[in-house]
N, CA, C and O atoms as a DFTB+ gen file, in Angstrom:
400 C
 N C O
     1  1       6.956      72.173      19.673
     2  2       6.299      71.898      18.573
     3  2       5.041      71.034      18.795
     4  3       5.056      69.962      19.402
     5  1       3.935      71.615      18.236
     6  2       2.636      70.546      18.149
     7  2       2.813      69.553      17.574
     8  3       3.400      69.629      16.494
     9  1       2.370      68.235      18.077
    10  2       2.467      66.993      17.383
    11  2       1.541      67.056      16.015
    12  3       1.731      66.250      15.104
    13  1       0.588      68.013      15.950
    14  2      -0.303      67.882      15.149
    15  2       0.021      69.131      13.923
    16  3      -0.848      69.584      13.178
    17  1       1.347      69.513      13.922
    18  2       1.715      70.823      13.189
    19  2       1.864      70.102      11.707
    20  3       2.638      69.154      11.584
    21  1       1.059      70.610      10.544
    22  2       1.435      69.988       9.358
    23  2       1.859      71.064       8.451
    24  3       1.628      72.226       8.785
    25  1       2.436      70.815       7.376
    26  2       2.978      71.923       6.631
    27  2       1.625      72.213       5.672
    28  3       0.935      71.334       5.156
    29  1       1.437      73.538       5.572
    30  2       0.301      74.073       4.485
    31  2       1.069      74.524       3.311
    32  3       0.458      74.556       2.242
    33  1       2.104      74.819       3.328
    34  2       2.850      75.328       2.061
    35  2       4.288      74.933       2.343
    36  3       4.842      75.029       3.438
    37  1       4.877      74.431       1.103
    38  2       6.207      73.992       0.967
    39  2       6.639      74.541      -0.181
    40  3       6.251      73.971      -1.200
    41  1       7.425      75.611      -0.331
    42  2       8.059      76.248      -1.493
    43  2       9.540      76.217      -1.955
    44  3      10.373      76.957      -1.431
    45  1       9.828      75.412      -2.869
    46  2      11.277      75.297      -3.205
    47  2      11.624      76.661      -3.860
    48  3      11.117      76.886      -4.959
    49  1      12.358      77.507      -3.354
    50  2      13.032      78.612      -3.980
    51  2      14.333      78.259      -4.544
    52  3      15.380      78.181      -3.900
    53  1      14.177      78.034      -5.899
    54  2      15.340      77.836      -6.661
    55  2      16.383      78.950      -6.674
    56  3      17.575      78.694      -6.504
    57  1      15.933      80.178      -6.875
    58  2      17.048      81.283      -6.809
    59  2      17.674      81.438      -5.538
    60  3      18.836      81.840      -5.487
    61  1      16.959      81.132      -4.388
    62  2      17.733      81.212      -3.075
    63  2      18.311      79.830      -2.672
    64  3      19.133      79.744      -1.760
    65  1      17.919      78.866      -3.291
    66  2      18.585      77.694      -2.888
    67  2      18.138      77.189      -1.577
    68  3      18.908      76.744      -0.726
    69  1      16.764      77.285      -1.443
    70  2      16.257      76.878      -0.024
    71  2      14.827      76.501      -0.283
    72  3      14.174      76.760      -1.293
    73  1      14.413      75.794       0.874
    74  2      13.008      75.165       0.906
    75  2      12.272      76.274       2.072
    76  3      12.805      76.501       3.158
    77  1      11.224      76.780       1.724
    78  2      10.562      77.536       2.698
    79  2       9.306      76.783       3.125
    80  3       8.618      76.276       2.239
    81  1       8.946      76.663       4.402
    82  2       7.913      75.901       4.973
    83  2       6.898      76.714       5.885
    84  3       7.236      77.332       6.894
    85  1       5.721      76.632       5.433
    86  2       4.792      77.113       6.476
    87  2       3.872      76.041       7.026
    88  3       3.379      75.170       6.309
    89  1       3.641      76.155       8.481
    90  2       2.795      75.194       9.189
    91  2       1.484      75.625       9.636
    92  3       1.207      76.824       9.653
    93  1       0.585      74.658      10.031
    94  2      -0.766      75.018      10.245
    95  2      -0.970      75.797      11.690
    96  3      -2.035      76.229      12.131
    97  1       0.015      75.847      12.158
    98  2       0.118      76.634      13.554
    99  2       0.568      77.989      13.328
   100  3       0.543      78.749      14.296
   101  1       1.012      78.458      12.110
   102  2       1.345      79.662      11.813
   103  2       2.953      80.004      11.766
   104  3       3.373      81.105      11.409
   105  1       3.832      78.866      12.190
   106  2       5.077      78.995      12.114
   107  2       5.721      78.810      10.844
   108  3       5.116      78.026      10.113
   109  1       6.811      79.322      10.352
   110  2       7.349      79.230       9.180
   111  2       8.849      79.360       9.307
   112  3       9.339      79.892      10.303
   113  1       9.653      78.843       8.232
   114  2      11.019      79.168       8.169
   115  2      11.700      78.377       6.888
   116  3      11.053      77.692       6.096
   117  1      12.820      78.551       6.843
   118  2      13.607      77.933       5.603
   119  2      14.736      77.262       5.865
   120  3      15.277      77.508       6.943
   121  1      15.342      76.293       4.984
   122  2      16.504      75.603       5.130
   123  2      17.131      75.585       3.766
   124  3      16.417      75.419       2.778
   125  1      18.547      75.762       3.649
   126  2      19.103      75.767       2.387
   127  2      19.117      74.448       1.802
   128  3      18.844      73.520       2.563
   129  1      19.392      74.174       0.553
   130  2      19.272      72.942       0.010
   131  2      20.453      71.921       0.587
   132  3      20.338      70.721       0.837
   133  1      21.588      72.747       0.715
   134  2      22.747      71.894       1.166
   135  2      22.522      71.351       2.382
   136  3      22.810      70.157       2.454
   137  1      22.081      71.878       3.396
   138  2      21.739      71.553       4.777
   139  2      20.628      70.449       4.661
   140  3      20.663      69.472       5.409
   141  1      19.702      70.599       3.775
   142  2      18.559      69.728       3.546
   143  2      19.338      68.480       3.091
   144  3      19.212      67.471       3.783
   145  1      20.079      68.439       2.073
   146  2      20.631      67.195       1.571
   147  2      21.671      66.544       2.544
   148  3      21.820      65.324       2.611
   149  1      22.283      67.320       3.190
   150  2      23.381      66.734       4.463
   151  2      22.511      66.079       5.551
   152  3      23.003      65.148       6.188
   153  1      21.327      66.467       5.801
   154  2      20.572      65.859       6.938
   155  2      19.465      65.071       6.430
   156  3      18.381      64.980       7.007
   157  1      19.792      64.451       5.231
   158  2      18.586      63.390       4.699
   159  2      18.634      62.173       5.698
   160  3      19.661      61.675       6.161
   161  1      17.362      61.793       5.942
   162  2      17.101      60.697       6.861
   163  2      17.423      59.361       6.411
   164  3      17.161      58.382       7.111
   165  1      18.057      59.257       5.118
   166  2      18.084      58.011       4.489
   167  2      19.150      57.023       5.161
   168  3      20.019      57.486       5.900
   169  1      19.068      55.708       4.901
   170  2      20.062      54.809       5.453
   171  2      21.263      54.861       4.856
   172  3      22.230      54.325       5.398
   173  1      21.388      55.573       3.542
   174  2      22.608      55.966       2.723
   175  2      23.401      56.885       3.582
   176  3      24.625      56.791       3.671
   177  1      22.701      57.767       4.207
   178  2      23.475      58.833       4.960
   179  2      23.473      58.537       6.371
   180  3      24.473      58.880       7.002
   181  1      22.505      57.947       6.997
   182  2      22.435      57.832       8.388
   183  2      23.083      56.430       8.722
   184  3      23.470      56.223       9.872
   185  1      23.202      55.530       7.815
   186  2      23.763      54.192       8.246
   187  2      22.550      53.268       8.401
   188  3      21.405      53.695       8.253
   189  1      22.816      52.037       8.691
   190  2      21.708      51.011       8.984
   191  2      21.905      50.574      10.390
   192  3      22.048      49.374      10.624
   193  1      21.925      51.556      11.454
   194  2      21.836      51.169      12.860
   195  2      23.300      51.335      13.508
   196  3      23.421      51.449      14.728
   197  1      24.272      51.341      12.746
   198  2      25.737      51.633      13.399
   199  2      25.924      53.084      13.220
   200  3      25.030      53.930      13.230
   201  1      27.447      53.316      13.020
   202  2      27.863      54.642      12.832
   203  2      27.561      54.800      11.110
   204  3      27.646      53.911      10.262
   205  1      27.229      56.064      10.946
   206  2      27.047      56.655       9.707
   207  2      28.164      56.144       8.932
   208  3      29.292      56.019       9.407
   209  1      27.778      55.782       7.476
   210  2      28.990      55.747       6.514
   211  2      29.663      56.894       5.931
   212  3      28.993      57.920       5.811
   213  1      31.044      56.896       5.496
   214  2      31.514      58.082       5.139
   215  2      30.677      58.456       3.866
   216  3      30.189      57.656       3.069
   217  1      30.603      59.845       3.827
   218  2      29.829      60.512       2.691
   219  2      30.709      61.424       1.872
   220  3      31.529      62.206       2.354
   221  1      30.484      61.267       0.704
   222  2      31.049      62.527      -0.131
   223  2      30.519      63.964       0.315
   224  3      29.349      64.138       0.654
   225  1      31.335      64.831       0.291
   226  2      30.892      66.157       0.488
   227  2      29.666      66.624      -0.418
   228  3      29.625      66.269      -1.596
   229  1      28.877      67.254       0.022
   230  2      27.632      67.758      -0.641
   231  2      28.006      69.075      -1.449
   232  3      28.464      70.029      -0.820
   233  1      27.842      69.147      -2.694
   234  2      28.314      70.226      -3.376
   235  2      27.601      71.498      -2.900
   236  3      26.454      71.459      -2.453
   237  1      28.283      72.574      -3.004
   238  2      27.798      74.018      -2.482
   239  2      26.575      74.409      -3.466
   240  3      25.673      75.164      -3.102
   241  1      26.628      73.887      -4.599
   242  2      25.533      74.447      -5.708
   243  2      24.345      73.141      -5.924
   244  3      23.659      72.985      -6.934
   245  1      24.327      72.343      -4.777
   246  2      23.244      71.404      -4.915
   247  2      21.949      71.858      -5.157
   248  3      21.605      72.899      -4.598
   249  1      21.143      71.256      -5.905
   250  2      19.671      71.858      -6.047
   251  2      18.775      70.711      -6.024
   252  3      19.148      69.540      -5.968
   253  1      17.408      71.174      -6.077
   254  2      16.384      70.079      -5.905
   255  2      15.816      70.028      -7.340
   256  3      15.571      71.021      -8.025
   257  1      15.628      68.666      -7.727
   258  2      15.275      68.694      -9.141
   259  2      13.641      68.567      -9.008
   260  3      12.886      69.094      -9.826
   261  1      13.171      67.778      -7.838
   262  2      11.610      67.694      -7.796
   263  2      11.423      67.098      -6.302
   264  3      12.369      66.619      -5.677
   265  1      10.236      67.170      -5.846
   266  2       9.821      66.405      -4.713
   267  2       8.541      65.730      -4.939
   268  3       7.700      66.166      -5.725
   269  1       8.387      64.584      -4.197
   270  2       7.221      63.972      -4.318
   271  2       6.431      63.539      -2.897
   272  3       7.107      63.121      -1.956
   273  1       5.174      63.640      -2.798
   274  2       4.716      63.520      -1.576
   275  2       4.628      61.806      -1.334
   276  3       4.386      60.994      -2.228
   277  1       4.850      61.531      -0.103
   278  2       4.785      60.008       0.365
   279  2       3.592      60.062       1.249
   280  3       3.614      60.661       2.325
   281  1       2.479      59.392       0.760
   282  2       1.538      59.357       1.576
   283  2       0.881      60.661       2.174
   284  3       0.692      61.657       1.475
   285  1       0.580      60.601       3.373
   286  2       0.138      61.858       3.994
   287  2       1.317      62.306       5.188
   288  3       1.076      63.159       6.042
   289  1       2.430      61.685       5.098
   290  2       3.440      61.843       6.200
   291  2       4.710      62.482       5.911
   292  3       5.402      62.996       6.790
   293  1       5.056      62.448       4.536
   294  2       6.567      62.540       4.267
   295  2       6.721      63.107       2.880
   296  3       5.773      63.119       2.094
   297  1       7.859      63.557       2.590
   298  2       8.269      64.244       1.302
   299  2       9.565      63.562       0.714
   300  3      10.643      63.662       1.300
   301  1       9.430      62.919      -0.374
   302  2      10.733      62.436      -0.999
   303  2      11.276      63.561      -1.930
   304  3      10.596      64.122      -2.789
   305  1      12.588      63.823      -1.654
   306  2      13.295      65.016      -2.397
   307  2      14.480      64.462      -3.281
   308  3      15.418      63.794      -2.846
   309  1      14.296      64.834      -4.545
   310  2      15.188      64.292      -5.490
   311  2      16.233      65.484      -5.777
   312  3      15.791      66.522      -6.269
   313  1      17.589      65.369      -5.488
   314  2      18.547      66.254      -5.503
   315  2      19.438      66.050      -6.825
   316  3      19.658      64.958      -7.348
   317  1      19.892      67.237      -7.252
   318  2      20.713      67.206      -8.487
   319  2      22.017      66.172      -8.367
   320  3      22.422      65.591      -9.373
   321  1      22.594      66.000      -7.167
   322  2      23.760      64.853      -7.184
   323  2      23.028      63.403      -7.397
   324  3      23.753      62.409      -7.364
   325  1      21.745      63.255      -7.595
   326  2      21.237      61.879      -7.599
   327  2      20.630      61.321      -6.416
   328  3      19.986      60.272      -6.445
   329  1      20.835      62.037      -5.329
   330  2      20.376      61.465      -4.041
   331  2      18.807      61.573      -3.977
   332  3      18.309      62.699      -3.975
   333  1      17.853      60.248      -3.915
   334  2      16.572      60.424      -3.853
   335  2      15.953      59.486      -2.819
   336  3      14.772      59.152      -2.912
   337  1      16.831      59.016      -1.731
   338  2      16.174      57.739      -0.850
   339  2      15.661      58.245       0.297
   340  3      15.059      57.467       1.036
   341  1      15.806      59.742       0.700
   342  2      15.464      60.209       2.057
   343  2      13.930      60.507       2.057
   344  3      13.363      61.163       1.184
   345  1      13.361      59.972       3.089
   346  2      11.933      60.523       3.261
   347  2      11.894      61.288       4.477
   348  3      12.075      60.859       5.616
   349  1      11.574      62.763       4.029
   350  2      11.396      63.830       5.037
   351  2      10.221      63.816       5.516
   352  3       9.296      64.135       4.769
   353  1       9.930      63.406       7.021
   354  2       8.642      63.572       7.544
   355  2       8.435      64.828       7.947
   356  3       9.340      65.662       7.922
   357  1       7.122      65.113       8.393
   358  2       6.867      66.781       8.728
   359  2       7.560      67.081       9.866
   360  3       7.906      68.257       9.985
   361  1       7.874      66.247      10.806
   362  2       8.630      66.657      12.052
   363  2      10.000      66.947      11.634
   364  3      10.560      67.898      12.180
   365  1      10.583      66.317      10.806
   366  2      11.986      66.416      10.411
   367  2      12.166      67.696       9.727
   368  3      13.137      68.415       9.965
   369  1      11.030      68.071       8.676
   370  2      11.151      69.369       8.010
   371  2      10.691      70.519       8.836
   372  3      11.055      71.655       8.532
   373  1       9.958      70.316       9.804
   374  2       9.847      71.361      10.877
   375  2      10.927      71.816      11.593
   376  3      11.139      73.004      11.836
   377  1      11.741      70.720      11.999
   378  2      12.978      70.902      12.788
   379  2      14.031      71.569      11.877
   380  3      14.696      72.475      12.381
   381  1      14.242      71.251      10.685
   382  2      15.217      71.717       9.750
   383  2      14.845      73.291       9.347
   384  3      15.714      74.151       9.203
   385  1      13.601      73.503       9.208
   386  2      13.209      74.849       8.621
   387  2      12.861      75.837       9.896
   388  3      13.038      77.055       9.874
   389  1      12.384      75.164      10.901
   390  2      11.978      76.201      11.942
   391  2      12.969      76.168      13.105
   392  3      13.167      77.167      13.796
   393  1      13.617      74.945      13.320
   394  2      14.482      74.644      14.441
   395  2      14.040      74.412      15.797
   396  3      14.731      74.661      16.785
   397  1      12.683      73.853      15.826
   398  2      12.221      73.536      17.107
   399  2      11.997      72.167      17.248
   400  3      11.587      71.716      18.318
């Protein structure tokens, strides 16, 4: 992945339950809401430096209520289960949607 790859389009596809992302180098892909929620980079999910804390299973029908930009480097995603503390930077979104 190019370190300079920026998202040029992020589309939350409610009917498909996925986030579709296009990057400025022409690469695109998608990730389901459930995986997106499971991979949240928040301390609540990842822990505070040690082993991750036990998590409740993510509901199969999880949805995204809204998303908010955080500066020019990340996106805060608010999920239907109330989780809203993960900041998804562009590298993580690319890894989750494209896989590289």
